[in-house]
Backbone as JSON, one array per atom type, in Angstrom:
{
  "sequence": "MPTSYQMFGILVLASPMLGACRQRQTPPPSAGAAVSINAESLPPAPDGAAESLLVDVQSVDSTIRVDVRYAGANNFTGARLPGYDAPRALLRREVAVALGRVQARLRTGGLGLLVFDGYRPVRATLAMVDWAKRTGRVKLLDDGYIARRSRHNQGVAVDLTLADPASGTQLDMGTPFDTFSEAAHTANAVGRVLHYRQLLVRAMESEGFTNYEKEWWHFSYPVAGAVPFDKVIQ",
  "N": [[96.26, 80.54, 122.16], [96.24, 83.07, 119.69], [98.0, 82.71, 116.58], [100.7, 84.64, 115.03], [100.01, 85.11, 112.36], [97.23, 84.69, 112.41], [96.5, 86.8, 114.0], [96.92, 88.9, 112.25], [94.69, 88.67, 110.56], [92.62, 89.2, 112.39], [93.21, 91.84, 113.14], [93.08, 93.15, 110.67], [90.42, 92.73, 109.83], [88.99, 93.95, 111.86], [89.88, 96.52, 112.0], [89.69, 100.12, 112.24], [90.88, 101.42, 110.21], [90.0, 100.53, 107.75], [87.64, 101.91, 107.16], [88.71, 104.46, 107.09], [90.33, 104.32, 104.87], [88.5, 104.36, 102.84], [87.79, 106.94, 102.69], [89.08, 109.0, 100.75], [91.91, 111.05, 100.72], [93.44, 112.24, 98.76], [92.26, 111.78, 95.97], [93.03, 109.87, 93.09], [93.0, 110.97, 89.68], [92.44, 109.01, 87.83], [91.59, 106.72, 89.08], [90.56, 103.37, 89.24], [90.31, 103.17, 86.54], [91.24, 101.52, 83.46], [94.62, 100.64, 83.09], [97.49, 100.94, 81.11], [100.24, 98.71, 80.7], [102.49, 99.67, 79.54], [104.58, 102.53, 79.33], [104.8, 105.84, 77.84], [106.94, 106.37, 74.98], [110.03, 107.6, 75.62], [113.24, 109.24, 75.69], [115.89, 108.27, 77.95], [116.48, 110.3, 80.84], [119.25, 112.39, 81.95], [121.73, 111.07, 84.28], [122.15, 112.82, 86.37], [119.7, 114.07, 86.73], [118.19, 111.95, 87.7], [119.49, 111.53, 90.13], [118.75, 113.81, 91.52], [115.99, 113.61, 91.7], [115.11, 111.09, 92.57], [114.55, 109.15, 95.51], [115.41, 107.1, 98.35], [113.05, 104.83, 99.53], [113.06, 104.04, 102.18], [114.29, 106.11, 103.42], [112.33, 107.91, 103.69], [110.36, 106.6, 105.19], [111.38, 104.54, 107.53], [110.22, 102.23, 108.43], [109.06, 100.86, 106.37], [109.32, 97.84, 104.76], [111.76, 96.18, 102.68], [112.41, 94.13, 99.9], [114.11, 93.69, 97.42], [113.65, 92.18, 94.55], [114.87, 92.02, 92.0], [117.48, 92.58, 92.41], [118.8, 90.35, 92.96], [118.84, 86.75, 92.49], [116.3, 85.8, 92.92], [113.9, 85.97, 91.17], [111.77, 86.1, 88.22], [113.5, 85.75, 86.04], [115.67, 84.42, 87.03], [118.12, 85.52, 87.6], [120.26, 88.25, 88.66], [119.26, 91.46, 87.62], [120.57, 93.74, 85.16], [121.8, 96.9, 86.26], [120.91, 96.87, 88.83], [122.73, 97.25, 91.3], [122.6, 97.37, 93.99], [120.44, 96.41, 96.69], [118.16, 98.32, 96.85], [115.19, 100.28, 97.19], [114.07, 102.72, 95.22], [112.27, 105.76, 94.53], [110.47, 108.39, 92.81], [110.51, 111.45, 94.61], [107.99, 112.55, 95.44], [106.35, 110.37, 95.13], [107.42, 108.51, 96.9], [106.91, 109.84, 99.3], [104.1, 109.78, 99.32], [103.8, 107.04, 99.54], [104.78, 106.67, 102.08], [102.7, 107.78, 103.52], [100.72, 105.9, 103.06], [101.82, 103.75, 104.43], [101.63, 104.73, 107.05], [98.85, 104.75, 107.39], [98.28, 102.01, 107.23], [99.58, 101.07, 109.49], [97.83, 101.65, 111.55], [96.16, 99.51, 111.54], [97.75, 97.45, 112.28], [99.42, 96.52, 110.29], [101.79, 96.52, 107.5], [103.89, 97.65, 104.75], [105.63, 95.78, 102.25], [108.11, 96.11, 100.0], [108.78, 95.12, 96.71], [109.87, 96.14, 94.37], [110.91, 99.28, 93.02], [111.92, 102.15, 91.52], [113.23, 101.31, 88.34], [115.99, 100.73, 86.37], [116.31, 101.59, 82.88], [117.83, 99.8, 81.41], [117.4, 97.41, 82.77], [114.71, 96.85, 82.27], [114.9, 96.43, 79.5], [116.41, 94.12, 79.59], [114.56, 92.34, 80.66], [112.74, 92.23, 78.55], [114.39, 91.11, 76.61], [114.84, 88.63, 77.82], [112.25, 87.5, 77.65], [112.03, 87.19, 74.9], [114.19, 85.48, 74.31], [113.49, 83.18, 75.65], [111.25, 82.34, 74.39], [108.83, 83.48, 75.18], [107.35, 85.63, 74.29], [104.69, 86.29, 74.25], [104.07, 87.15, 76.78], [104.82, 89.78, 76.74], [103.04, 90.84, 74.88], [100.63, 90.3, 76.13], [100.6, 91.94, 78.28], [102.03, 91.46, 80.67], [104.76, 91.76, 80.98], [106.5, 94.73, 80.67], [107.42, 96.71, 77.86], [108.22, 99.3, 77.96], [108.51, 100.75, 80.91], [106.69, 102.18, 83.69], [108.05, 101.95, 85.99], [110.61, 102.63, 85.22], [110.49, 105.35, 85.32], [110.35, 105.9, 87.95], [107.89, 106.07, 89.16], [106.27, 103.97, 89.71], [105.46, 101.14, 91.73], [106.06, 97.95, 93.18], [104.52, 95.86, 95.48], [103.49, 94.4, 98.67], [101.33, 93.33, 101.41], [102.36, 93.04, 104.8], [103.47, 91.7, 108.0], [104.56, 94.17, 110.09], [106.53, 93.8, 112.01], [107.81, 91.24, 111.76], [107.98, 90.87, 109.03], [106.61, 88.92, 107.69], [104.67, 87.85, 105.01], [101.28, 88.52, 104.0], [98.75, 86.25, 102.79], [98.34, 86.55, 99.51], [97.34, 85.12, 97.46], [98.78, 84.54, 95.06], [102.29, 84.24, 94.24], [104.56, 87.08, 93.97], [105.06, 88.49, 90.73], [103.65, 86.56, 89.2], [102.65, 85.29, 86.22], [99.81, 85.11, 85.18], [96.21, 84.71, 84.97], [95.43, 84.3, 87.55], [96.72, 86.15, 89.08], [95.45, 88.49, 88.56], [93.98, 91.33, 89.93], [91.24, 91.35, 90.79], [90.59, 88.73, 90.62], [89.99, 86.69, 92.73], [88.91, 85.14, 95.83], [87.21, 85.16, 99.02], [89.34, 85.41, 101.88], [91.73, 86.06, 100.57], [90.88, 87.77, 98.49], [89.89, 89.8, 100.1], [92.25, 90.77, 101.32], [93.63, 91.69, 99.06], [91.88, 93.71, 98.22], [92.03, 95.37, 100.43], [94.69, 96.25, 100.27], [94.55, 97.64, 97.81], [92.67, 99.66, 98.46], [94.02, 101.04, 100.49], [96.25, 102.0, 99.06], [95.03, 103.47, 96.95], [93.85, 105.47, 98.45], [95.82, 107.29, 98.83], [96.43, 108.23, 96.34], [97.47, 106.39, 94.46], [97.24, 104.1, 91.66], [96.05, 100.93, 90.82], [97.36, 98.31, 88.74], [95.39, 96.3, 86.87], [96.01, 93.64, 86.15], [97.94, 92.78, 87.83], [98.16, 92.27, 91.13], [100.0, 93.42, 92.81], [101.1, 95.71, 91.68], [101.41, 99.19, 91.4], [100.86, 102.55, 90.33], [101.73, 106.06, 90.32], [100.48, 109.32, 89.75], [102.54, 111.61, 88.16], [103.32, 114.62, 86.86], [104.95, 115.15, 83.78], [106.79, 113.08, 84.04], [109.77, 111.24, 83.47], [111.85, 108.65, 81.99], [114.64, 106.93, 83.54], [118.07, 105.76, 83.48], [119.92, 105.31, 85.37], [122.21, 103.51, 87.34], [121.36, 101.57, 90.19], [122.8, 102.08, 93.22]],
  "CA": [[96.67, 81.91, 121.82], [96.3, 83.2, 118.24], [99.31, 82.87, 115.97], [100.93, 85.97, 114.44], [99.23, 85.23, 111.12], [95.82, 84.84, 112.76], [96.33, 88.16, 114.5], [96.78, 89.77, 111.08], [93.3, 88.64, 110.13], [91.8, 89.89, 113.37], [93.47, 93.27, 113.05], [92.61, 93.67, 109.38], [88.96, 92.7, 109.76], [88.39, 94.8, 112.86], [90.54, 97.82, 112.04], [88.99, 101.31, 111.74], [91.57, 101.89, 109.03], [89.23, 100.19, 106.57], [86.77, 103.03, 106.87], [89.52, 105.62, 106.75], [90.83, 104.18, 103.51], [87.43, 104.66, 101.9], [87.68, 108.39, 102.62], [90.31, 109.36, 100.09], [92.37, 112.41, 100.92], [93.93, 112.74, 97.48], [91.79, 110.8, 94.99], [93.67, 109.95, 91.79], [92.04, 111.27, 88.63], [92.12, 107.85, 86.99], [91.38, 105.54, 89.92], [89.57, 102.44, 88.74], [90.36, 103.1, 85.09], [92.2, 100.57, 82.94], [95.94, 101.23, 82.97], [98.37, 100.17, 80.24], [101.5, 98.33, 81.31], [103.57, 100.39, 78.87], [104.64, 103.99, 79.39], [105.11, 106.44, 76.55], [108.33, 106.22, 74.56], [110.82, 108.79, 75.86], [114.64, 108.91, 75.95], [116.25, 108.39, 79.37], [117.04, 111.57, 81.3], [120.61, 112.25, 82.47], [121.86, 110.52, 85.63], [122.04, 113.92, 87.33], [118.27, 114.28, 87.01], [117.77, 110.85, 88.56], [120.06, 111.76, 91.46], [118.03, 114.88, 92.2], [114.56, 113.34, 91.8], [114.83, 109.8, 93.19], [114.95, 108.97, 96.9], [115.22, 105.77, 98.92], [111.77, 104.84, 100.27], [113.31, 103.88, 103.61], [114.69, 107.4, 103.98], [111.07, 108.59, 103.98], [109.77, 105.86, 106.3], [112.27, 103.41, 107.76], [109.45, 101.03, 108.79], [108.68, 100.15, 105.14], [110.26, 96.76, 104.5], [112.2, 96.1, 101.29], [112.99, 92.88, 99.41], [114.22, 94.01, 95.99], [113.85, 90.87, 93.91], [115.72, 92.06, 90.8], [118.87, 92.76, 92.81], [119.33, 89.0, 93.19], [118.35, 85.71, 91.57], [114.94, 85.39, 93.28], [112.92, 86.61, 90.29], [111.36, 85.21, 87.13], [114.61, 85.49, 85.11], [116.64, 83.57, 87.7], [119.41, 86.19, 87.71], [120.21, 89.69, 88.96], [119.1, 92.25, 86.41], [121.54, 94.84, 85.04], [121.36, 98.17, 86.83], [120.62, 96.68, 90.25], [123.97, 96.96, 92.01], [122.3, 97.38, 95.43], [119.02, 96.07, 96.93], [117.48, 99.51, 97.35], [113.96, 100.67, 96.51], [114.04, 104.15, 94.99], [111.09, 106.29, 93.86], [110.38, 109.85, 92.79], [110.3, 111.9, 95.98], [106.57, 112.71, 95.75], [105.77, 109.03, 95.2], [107.89, 107.93, 98.16], [106.18, 110.51, 100.39], [102.75, 109.22, 99.31], [103.89, 105.67, 100.05], [104.91, 106.8, 103.52], [101.36, 108.01, 104.08], [100.04, 104.59, 103.03], [102.37, 102.97, 105.54], [101.06, 105.25, 108.3], [97.47, 104.27, 107.46], [98.29, 100.57, 107.51], [100.03, 100.83, 110.87], [96.68, 101.71, 112.46], [95.55, 98.18, 111.52], [98.75, 96.45, 112.61], [100.03, 95.98, 109.07], [102.77, 97.37, 106.86], [104.22, 97.38, 103.35], [106.87, 95.12, 101.85], [108.32, 96.55, 98.61], [109.57, 94.24, 95.85], [110.57, 96.92, 93.34], [110.51, 100.67, 92.82], [112.57, 102.59, 90.29], [113.91, 100.25, 87.59], [116.75, 101.29, 85.25], [115.85, 101.2, 81.55], [118.56, 98.6, 80.97], [116.78, 96.25, 83.39], [113.5, 96.57, 81.49], [115.34, 95.85, 78.23], [116.84, 92.75, 79.89], [113.33, 91.56, 80.8], [112.21, 92.02, 77.19], [115.29, 90.16, 75.97], [114.56, 87.32, 78.42], [111.0, 86.99, 77.07], [112.29, 86.78, 73.51], [115.12, 84.34, 74.3], [112.83, 81.99, 76.2], [110.04, 82.05, 73.63], [107.65, 83.91, 75.93], [106.98, 86.97, 73.8], [103.28, 86.52, 74.56], [104.01, 87.89, 78.04], [104.91, 91.19, 76.37], [101.8, 91.2, 74.19], [99.5, 90.16, 77.05], [100.66, 92.96, 79.33], [102.65, 91.01, 81.91], [106.1, 92.36, 81.01], [106.44, 96.0, 79.93], [108.52, 97.11, 76.98], [108.59, 100.61, 78.5], [107.83, 100.65, 82.2], [106.62, 103.33, 84.6], [109.13, 101.78, 86.97], [111.76, 103.38, 84.71], [110.29, 106.75, 85.68], [110.31, 106.02, 89.4], [106.53, 106.41, 89.6], [105.55, 102.71, 89.92], [106.01, 100.35, 92.83], [105.51, 96.61, 93.38], [104.56, 95.65, 96.92], [102.47, 93.57, 99.29], [101.07, 93.57, 102.82], [103.16, 92.17, 105.65], [103.6, 92.0, 109.41], [105.64, 95.15, 110.18], [107.57, 93.36, 112.93], [108.56, 90.08, 111.26], [108.07, 90.89, 107.57], [105.83, 87.83, 107.14], [103.7, 88.34, 104.04], [99.93, 87.98, 104.0], [98.46, 85.39, 101.65], [97.69, 87.31, 98.45], [96.82, 84.2, 96.46], [99.86, 84.13, 94.16], [103.55, 84.94, 94.5], [104.92, 88.22, 93.14], [105.44, 88.18, 89.34], [102.95, 85.41, 88.62], [102.14, 85.73, 84.92], [98.59, 84.39, 84.84], [94.99, 85.37, 85.41], [95.3, 84.17, 89.0], [97.3, 87.35, 89.7], [94.61, 89.66, 88.31], [93.58, 91.8, 91.25], [89.87, 90.99, 91.15], [90.4, 87.29, 90.43], [90.24, 86.01, 94.01], [87.73, 85.02, 96.67], [87.45, 85.01, 100.45], [90.33, 86.21, 102.57], [92.69, 86.58, 99.59], [90.26, 88.93, 97.86], [89.82, 90.84, 101.12], [93.58, 91.36, 101.47], [93.93, 92.46, 97.85], [91.06, 94.93, 98.26], [92.58, 96.21, 101.48], [95.88, 96.88, 99.71], [94.13, 98.62, 96.8], [92.04, 100.8, 99.12], [95.06, 101.81, 101.18], [97.07, 102.69, 98.06], [94.21, 104.47, 96.26], [93.55, 106.57, 99.37], [96.9, 108.27, 98.74], [96.65, 108.64, 94.96], [98.01, 105.35, 93.59], [96.31, 103.33, 90.83], [96.47, 99.55, 90.63], [97.31, 97.69, 87.42], [94.41, 95.25, 87.11], [96.53, 92.29, 85.91], [98.95, 92.46, 88.84], [97.67, 92.8, 92.41], [101.12, 94.07, 93.51], [101.66, 96.82, 90.91], [100.71, 100.46, 91.53], [101.55, 103.72, 89.79], [101.35, 107.33, 90.92], [100.54, 110.35, 88.71], [103.54, 112.67, 88.28], [103.37, 115.35, 85.59], [106.26, 115.28, 83.14], [107.71, 112.01, 84.46], [110.67, 110.75, 82.4], [112.59, 107.46, 82.41], [116.06, 107.04, 83.88], [118.85, 104.53, 83.35], [120.98, 105.35, 86.38], [122.39, 102.28, 88.11], [121.03, 101.65, 91.61], [124.01, 101.77, 93.98]],
  "C": [[96.79, 82.03, 120.31], [97.73, 83.31, 117.74], [99.43, 84.27, 115.41], [100.07, 86.17, 113.2], [97.75, 85.41, 111.42], [95.53, 86.24, 113.28], [96.22, 89.15, 113.36], [95.32, 89.85, 110.69], [92.39, 89.37, 111.07], [91.95, 91.39, 113.25], [92.91, 93.87, 111.78], [91.09, 93.77, 109.36], [88.32, 93.69, 110.72], [88.86, 96.24, 112.79], [89.66, 98.95, 111.54], [89.66, 101.87, 110.51], [90.8, 101.59, 107.76], [88.31, 101.34, 106.18], [87.55, 104.24, 106.45], [90.0, 105.55, 105.32], [89.76, 104.48, 102.47], [87.26, 106.17, 101.73], [88.98, 108.92, 102.04], [90.66, 110.82, 100.33], [92.81, 113.04, 99.61], [93.53, 111.79, 96.37], [92.48, 110.96, 93.65], [92.65, 110.19, 90.7], [91.61, 110.07, 87.83], [91.87, 106.59, 87.81], [90.27, 104.67, 89.35], [89.58, 102.29, 87.24], [91.4, 102.07, 84.66], [93.53, 101.28, 82.7], [96.79, 100.34, 82.07], [99.66, 99.86, 80.97], [102.65, 99.15, 80.75], [103.45, 101.9, 79.01], [104.94, 104.53, 78.0], [106.59, 106.32, 76.26], [109.07, 107.54, 74.69], [112.28, 108.39, 76.08], [114.96, 109.06, 77.43], [116.84, 109.76, 79.69], [118.45, 111.34, 81.84], [120.63, 111.71, 83.91], [121.72, 111.61, 86.69], [120.6, 114.2, 87.7], [117.76, 113.19, 87.94], [118.27, 111.07, 89.99], [119.28, 112.82, 92.23], [116.57, 114.55, 92.47], [114.2, 112.06, 92.54], [115.34, 109.78, 94.63], [114.71, 107.53, 97.32], [113.95, 105.78, 99.76], [111.99, 104.72, 101.77], [113.86, 105.14, 104.25], [113.47, 108.24, 104.31], [110.37, 107.94, 105.16], [110.58, 104.58, 106.49], [111.53, 102.14, 108.13], [108.95, 100.26, 107.57], [109.74, 99.09, 104.87], [110.55, 96.64, 103.01], [112.82, 94.73, 101.01], [113.08, 93.01, 97.89], [114.62, 92.76, 95.22], [114.82, 90.91, 92.73], [117.18, 92.35, 91.12], [119.54, 91.43, 93.13], [118.71, 88.03, 92.21], [116.91, 85.3, 91.83], [113.9, 86.19, 92.49], [112.7, 85.73, 89.08], [112.46, 84.92, 86.11], [115.65, 84.56, 85.71], [118.01, 84.2, 87.86], [119.21, 87.65, 88.11], [120.11, 90.46, 87.65], [120.12, 93.38, 86.36], [120.96, 96.15, 85.56], [121.02, 98.09, 88.29], [121.9, 96.27, 90.97], [123.79, 96.98, 93.53], [120.82, 97.1, 95.61], [118.25, 97.22, 97.57], [116.23, 99.79, 96.53], [113.92, 102.2, 96.43], [112.74, 104.53, 94.29], [111.26, 107.8, 93.71], [109.98, 110.31, 94.19], [108.82, 111.98, 96.34], [105.87, 111.36, 95.88], [106.16, 108.35, 96.52], [107.15, 108.54, 99.35], [104.75, 109.97, 100.48], [102.76, 107.8, 99.86], [104.07, 105.68, 101.57], [103.58, 107.04, 104.2], [100.55, 106.72, 104.09], [100.52, 103.74, 104.21], [101.78, 103.43, 106.88], [99.62, 104.78, 108.47], [97.43, 102.8, 107.87], [98.71, 100.26, 108.94], [98.88, 100.87, 111.86], [95.95, 100.37, 112.52], [96.55, 97.08, 111.82], [99.43, 95.82, 111.43], [101.07, 96.95, 108.53], [103.03, 96.93, 105.43], [105.56, 96.65, 103.24], [107.05, 95.39, 100.36], [109.24, 95.58, 97.88], [110.39, 95.0, 94.82], [110.03, 98.34, 93.29], [111.04, 101.14, 91.49], [113.35, 101.44, 89.67], [114.68, 100.88, 86.43], [116.24, 100.76, 83.91], [116.54, 99.91, 81.11], [117.97, 97.32, 81.58], [115.5, 95.86, 82.66], [113.86, 95.93, 80.16], [115.81, 94.41, 78.43], [115.64, 91.83, 80.07], [112.74, 91.23, 79.42], [113.06, 91.0, 76.46], [115.06, 88.75, 76.5], [113.31, 86.7, 77.8], [111.21, 86.49, 75.65], [113.17, 85.54, 73.46], [114.45, 83.05, 74.75], [111.54, 81.63, 75.47], [108.76, 82.45, 74.33], [107.25, 85.33, 75.57], [105.53, 87.3, 74.12], [103.12, 87.29, 75.87], [104.1, 89.39, 77.79], [103.58, 91.65, 75.77], [100.59, 91.18, 75.12], [99.55, 91.13, 78.23], [101.21, 92.51, 80.66], [104.08, 91.53, 82.07], [106.05, 93.61, 80.13], [107.66, 96.17, 79.03], [109.09, 98.46, 77.42], [107.81, 100.77, 79.8], [107.78, 101.98, 82.96], [107.6, 103.18, 85.76], [110.36, 102.55, 86.53], [111.7, 104.85, 85.1], [110.3, 106.98, 87.2], [108.94, 106.36, 89.94], [105.67, 105.15, 89.79], [106.25, 101.91, 91.0], [105.29, 99.01, 92.9], [105.63, 96.29, 94.86], [103.45, 94.73, 97.39], [102.27, 94.0, 100.73], [101.86, 92.57, 103.66], [103.04, 92.59, 107.12], [104.76, 92.97, 109.55], [106.79, 94.71, 111.08], [108.44, 92.26, 112.34], [108.78, 90.11, 109.75], [107.31, 89.75, 106.91], [104.72, 88.36, 106.24], [102.32, 87.73, 104.28], [99.72, 87.16, 102.73], [97.66, 86.18, 100.61], [97.25, 86.43, 97.28], [97.84, 83.68, 95.47], [101.15, 84.79, 94.62], [103.66, 86.19, 93.62], [105.39, 87.73, 91.77], [104.9, 86.84, 88.87], [102.28, 85.88, 87.34], [100.93, 84.9, 84.51], [97.39, 85.15, 85.37], [94.78, 85.28, 86.92], [95.82, 85.39, 89.73], [96.49, 88.6, 89.42], [93.95, 90.06, 89.63], [92.21, 91.31, 91.69], [89.62, 89.49, 91.09], [90.79, 86.52, 91.7], [88.93, 85.95, 94.79], [88.17, 85.01, 98.14], [88.5, 85.95, 101.0], [91.35, 86.82, 101.61], [92.14, 87.83, 98.91], [90.2, 90.1, 98.84], [91.17, 91.54, 101.27], [93.95, 92.2, 100.24], [93.14, 93.77, 97.84], [91.57, 95.9, 99.32], [93.81, 96.96, 100.97], [95.5, 97.96, 98.7], [93.52, 99.85, 97.46], [93.07, 101.69, 99.81], [95.89, 102.61, 100.19], [96.27, 103.78, 97.34], [93.92, 105.67, 97.15], [94.62, 107.65, 99.32], [97.31, 108.55, 97.3], [97.21, 107.62, 94.01], [96.89, 104.65, 92.81], [96.87, 101.93, 90.6], [96.39, 99.13, 89.17], [96.51, 96.4, 87.56], [94.92, 93.83, 86.9], [97.57, 91.86, 86.93], [98.53, 93.07, 90.17], [98.73, 93.62, 93.13], [101.56, 95.39, 92.88], [100.78, 98.07, 91.0], [101.55, 101.58, 90.93], [100.96, 104.99, 90.38], [101.48, 108.42, 89.87], [101.55, 111.45, 89.03], [103.65, 113.36, 86.92], [104.8, 115.43, 85.07], [107.26, 114.21, 83.54], [108.5, 111.49, 83.25], [111.41, 109.52, 82.9], [114.04, 107.79, 82.73], [116.75, 105.71, 83.63], [120.0, 104.51, 84.34], [121.03, 104.05, 87.17], [122.06, 102.52, 89.57], [122.24, 101.19, 92.41], [123.81, 102.01, 95.47]]
}
C-alpha cells in the first residue's frame, strides 16, 4: 500500500489541477519578472490602520496550516523576533482571500498550504538586519536574502510550502525554509523537487502572486498603495 508521501506524488502528477493552474484567472501584471527583495522606503502606518486592513489567514480558510517560525526559536536567528507575540499568520485582506483561492485549487489535487510567515512587523525586519550585522553576514543583505525593507511589513508577502492537508507533512522542496544559498533559488532544482516548486509557483501565480526567484517559498501580491506596519502580532 502506498505511503502518505507516495500518495502525494501520485495525486500531484495525476491531478487535473495542474491544467487548471495554467489557466490564470487573475494574471499578475509582473508575473515572471525579476522582483527586488526590498520594498520602497515608507514610514509605518498607525496601528489602527493595521487593525482594519490585516486579517488572520485561517479566518479566511481554516484548512490553511500555519507554522510561524519567527514566533519561536526555530528560525535562522535562533530566537523569537520582536513583534511576534503570537504564532499567527496575518495578511492584507485581499491577499488572504487570494491565498484562500490557492488553497481551494490545491485541494483538488489532495494538497494544501503550510504558511511560515505573513505580515511581519517592521521591528522584526530591523532585528533581522541587526542579526546579519552582528554575526558578520551583511552579505546576506547585499545578496538579496534578507530584506532591509520587506513586503512582509506591508502584509502583502507570504512564505509558504506545500503539505499534506491532513497531517501537515511537508513535500520535499529541496531545501529547508530560509536557506540562504543558490540551492533555494526556485529554478535551481531537478526532478521531483523541481516539479513541486513549479507546482507551487503555478498555483500561486494563478491567483495573482509573484515568486521571488531566490526563495522558492516567498511570494508577493500586488496591492496598490500598500504601506508598512509595526503593530505587534497578538
